[in-house]
C-alpha positions as CSV (number, residue, x, y, z in Angstrom):
1,X,-144.9,13.8,-110.4
2,X,-147.7,14.8,-112.4
3,X,-146.6,13.0,-115.3
4,X,-146.6,10.1,-113.0
5,X,-150.3,10.8,-111.9
6,X,-151.6,11.2,-115.1
7,X,-149.9,7.9,-116.1
8,X,-151.6,6.1,-113.1
9,X,-154.9,7.8,-114.1
10,X,-155.2,6.5,-117.6
11,X,-153.9,3.1,-116.5
12,X,-156.7,3.0,-113.9
13,X,-159.2,4.1,-116.6
14,X,-158.0,1.4,-119.2
15,X,-158.2,-1.2,-116.5
16,X,-161.7,-0.3,-115.6
17,X,-162.9,-0.1,-119.4
18,X,-161.4,-3.4,-119.9
19,X,-162.9,-5.1,-116.7
20,X,-166.3,-3.4,-117.8
21,X,-165.9,-5.3,-121.1
22,X,-165.4,-8.3,-119.8
23,X,-167.9,-8.3,-117.3
24,X,-170.8,-7.3,-119.6
25,X,-169.7,-10.1,-121.9
26,X,-170.0,-12.4,-119.3
27,X,-173.4,-11.4,-118.1
28,X,-175.1,-10.6,-121.4
29,X,-172.8,-12.1,-124.3
30,X,-170.8,-10.3,-127.0
31,X,-173.6,-9.6,-129.3
32,X,-175.7,-8.0,-126.7
33,X,-173.0,-5.4,-125.7
34,X,-172.6,-2.3,-127.3
35,X,-169.0,0.2,-126.6
36,X,-171.4,2.8,-125.1
37,X,-172.5,0.2,-122.5
38,X,-169.0,-0.6,-121.8
39,X,-168.4,3.1,-121.4
40,X,-171.3,3.9,-119.1
41,X,-170.4,0.5,-117.0
42,X,-166.7,2.3,-116.5
43,X,-168.1,5.5,-115.8
44,X,-166.4,7.7,-118.9
45,X,-167.5,9.2,-122.1
46,X,-167.8,7.2,-125.6
47,X,-165.0,9.4,-126.5
48,X,-162.7,8.4,-123.8
49,X,-163.4,4.7,-124.7
50,X,-162.4,5.3,-128.1
51,X,-159.2,7.1,-127.0
52,X,-158.2,3.8,-125.5
53,X,-159.6,0.9,-127.4
54,X,-161.0,0.5,-131.3
55,X,-163.0,-2.1,-130.4
56,X,-164.9,-4.1,-127.5
57,X,-162.7,-6.8,-128.4
58,X,-159.7,-4.8,-128.0
59,X,-161.1,-4.0,-124.7
60,X,-161.5,-7.3,-123.6
61,X,-158.3,-8.8,-124.4
62,X,-156.7,-5.7,-123.1
63,X,-157.3,-7.5,-119.4
64,X,-155.1,-10.3,-120.1
65,X,-152.5,-8.6,-122.5
66,X,-151.8,-6.1,-119.4
67,X,-151.2,-8.6,-117.4
68,X,-149.0,-10.4,-119.5
69,X,-146.6,-6.9,-119.9
70,X,-146.7,-6.5,-116.1
71,X,-145.7,-10.2,-115.8
72,X,-142.6,-9.3,-118.3
73,X,-141.8,-6.1,-116.6
74,X,-141.9,-7.8,-112.9
75,X,-139.0,-10.3,-114.8
76,X,-136.9,-7.5,-115.7
77,X,-137.2,-6.1,-112.1
78,X,-136.0,-9.6,-110.2
79,X,-132.9,-9.9,-108.6
80,X,-130.3,-10.6,-111.5
81,X,-128.8,-13.2,-109.6
82,X,-132.0,-15.3,-109.3
83,X,-132.1,-18.3,-111.5
84,X,-134.3,-17.9,-114.3
85,X,-137.3,-20.0,-113.8
86,X,-137.3,-18.9,-110.0
87,X,-137.5,-15.7,-111.2
88,X,-140.2,-16.1,-113.8
89,X,-142.3,-18.2,-111.0
90,X,-142.3,-15.1,-109.0
91,X,-143.2,-12.6,-111.5
92,X,-146.3,-15.0,-112.5
93,X,-146.8,-15.2,-108.9
94,X,-147.1,-11.2,-108.7
95,X,-150.1,-11.5,-110.9
96,X,-151.8,-14.6,-109.7
97,X,-150.8,-14.6,-106.1
98,X,-149.2,-18.4,-105.9
99,X,-149.2,-19.5,-102.8
100,X,-150.6,-15.9,-101.5
101,X,-154.2,-14.8,-100.4
102,X,-156.0,-11.9,-101.1
103,X,-155.3,-11.3,-104.9
104,X,-158.3,-13.3,-106.2
105,X,-156.3,-16.1,-108.3
106,X,-156.2,-18.4,-105.4
107,X,-160.3,-19.0,-105.2
108,X,-162.3,-21.3,-107.3
109,X,-164.4,-19.5,-109.7
110,X,-168.1,-19.4,-109.7
111,X,-169.8,-21.7,-112.0
112,X,-172.1,-19.1,-113.6
113,X,-169.1,-16.8,-114.3
114,X,-167.1,-19.7,-115.6
115,X,-170.1,-20.3,-118.2
116,X,-170.4,-16.7,-119.2
117,X,-166.3,-16.9,-119.9
118,X,-166.6,-20.2,-121.8
119,X,-169.1,-18.6,-124.1
120,X,-166.9,-15.2,-124.6
121,X,-163.6,-16.8,-125.6
122,X,-165.6,-19.0,-128.2
123,X,-166.3,-15.7,-130.2
124,X,-164.5,-16.0,-133.3
125,X,-163.8,-12.2,-133.2
126,X,-162.3,-12.2,-129.8
127,X,-160.4,-15.1,-130.5
128,X,-159.0,-13.4,-133.4
129,X,-158.0,-10.2,-131.2
130,X,-156.6,-12.4,-128.1
131,X,-154.1,-14.4,-130.9
132,X,-152.7,-10.9,-132.3
133,X,-152.4,-9.3,-128.9
134,X,-150.9,-12.6,-127.2
135,X,-148.4,-12.5,-130.1
136,X,-147.3,-9.2,-129.0
137,X,-147.3,-10.0,-125.3
138,X,-145.0,-13.1,-125.9
139,X,-142.6,-11.0,-128.1
140,X,-142.2,-8.5,-125.0
141,X,-141.5,-11.7,-122.5
142,X,-139.0,-12.9,-125.1
143,X,-137.2,-9.8,-124.8
144,X,-137.3,-9.9,-121.1
145,X,-136.0,-13.5,-121.7
146,X,-133.1,-12.3,-123.5
147,X,-132.2,-9.0,-121.4
148,X,-131.9,-11.1,-118.5
149,X,-130.0,-14.1,-119.7
150,X,-127.7,-12.2,-122.3
151,X,-129.0,-14.3,-125.0
152,X,-130.6,-13.9,-128.4
153,X,-132.3,-15.9,-130.9
154,X,-133.9,-19.3,-129.8
155,X,-133.4,-19.6,-126.4
156,X,-135.9,-16.5,-125.2
157,X,-138.2,-17.1,-127.9
158,X,-138.5,-20.8,-126.8
159,X,-139.1,-19.9,-123.0
160,X,-141.8,-17.4,-123.9
161,X,-143.5,-19.7,-126.0
162,X,-143.3,-22.5,-123.1
163,X,-144.3,-19.7,-120.4
164,X,-147.6,-19.1,-123.0
165,X,-148.1,-22.7,-123.4
166,X,-148.3,-22.8,-119.5
167,X,-151.0,-20.2,-119.4
168,X,-152.7,-21.3,-122.2
169,X,-153.0,-24.9,-120.8
170,X,-154.1,-23.4,-117.2
171,X,-156.5,-21.6,-118.8
172,X,-158.3,-24.4,-120.6
173,X,-158.4,-26.6,-117.4
174,X,-159.1,-23.6,-115.5
175,X,-162.5,-23.5,-117.6
176,X,-163.3,-27.2,-117.5
177,X,-162.0,-28.5,-114.3
178,X,-165.2,-30.3,-112.2
179,X,-165.0,-29.6,-109.5
180,X,-163.4,-26.0,-110.3
181,X,-160.0,-25.3,-109.3
182,X,-158.4,-21.8,-108.9
183,X,-156.2,-20.5,-111.3
184,X,-153.4,-20.2,-109.0
185,X,-153.2,-24.0,-108.2
186,X,-153.3,-25.1,-111.7
187,X,-150.5,-22.4,-112.8
188,X,-148.1,-23.5,-109.5
189,X,-148.9,-27.2,-110.7
190,X,-148.0,-26.4,-114.2
191,X,-144.9,-24.5,-113.1
192,X,-143.8,-27.8,-110.8
193,X,-144.2,-30.0,-113.9
194,X,-142.3,-28.1,-116.1
195,X,-139.5,-27.2,-113.9
196,X,-139.3,-31.2,-113.3
197,X,-139.0,-31.7,-116.9
198,X,-142.7,-32.9,-117.8
199,X,-142.0,-36.5,-115.9
200,X,-144.6,-39.0,-117.1
201,X,-147.3,-39.5,-114.6
202,X,-147.2,-42.5,-112.4
203,X,-149.9,-45.1,-114.0
204,X,-152.8,-45.7,-111.7
């Protein structure tokens, strides 16, 4: 029980540091944020920050990487007789509140926040860190698909790449949609389209 509490506290600290890194970077720009600022914002020491992350870019990337790992863990926990794409939708929904209220993903973003996010994700150093982290998270999701389906090789990797592309495409649309749209709505639409085989849109 003590080990469980300790792990939960460690995870809470990791989340707090990552969220502080994102928030400060959106407000100030990456170049104007020091790791000392992130530690202070999260209410921990600089040494504690360094116990969790090697850089501010890694701390920022951790927010989405951890979300990806939780989605993979949720997929592993779904009922074994549930169809794969139903389980995938439910796993993503557990993080983005598809069709639910109160989890934050259902509301369109604030314009100022969006502007800050756009600047943040354009930073080359962060792009490199995100690419490395997403590759590791994608491999974890592919492993979860392989375990669930009893398949190996191309199929689980392909499913993981499709899910990664769904998230990348919806994030890109979320950043530029005018008027703004919620992430939950965009993900739900993307999953519907993929599940239907990406039918060609009707011409208007």
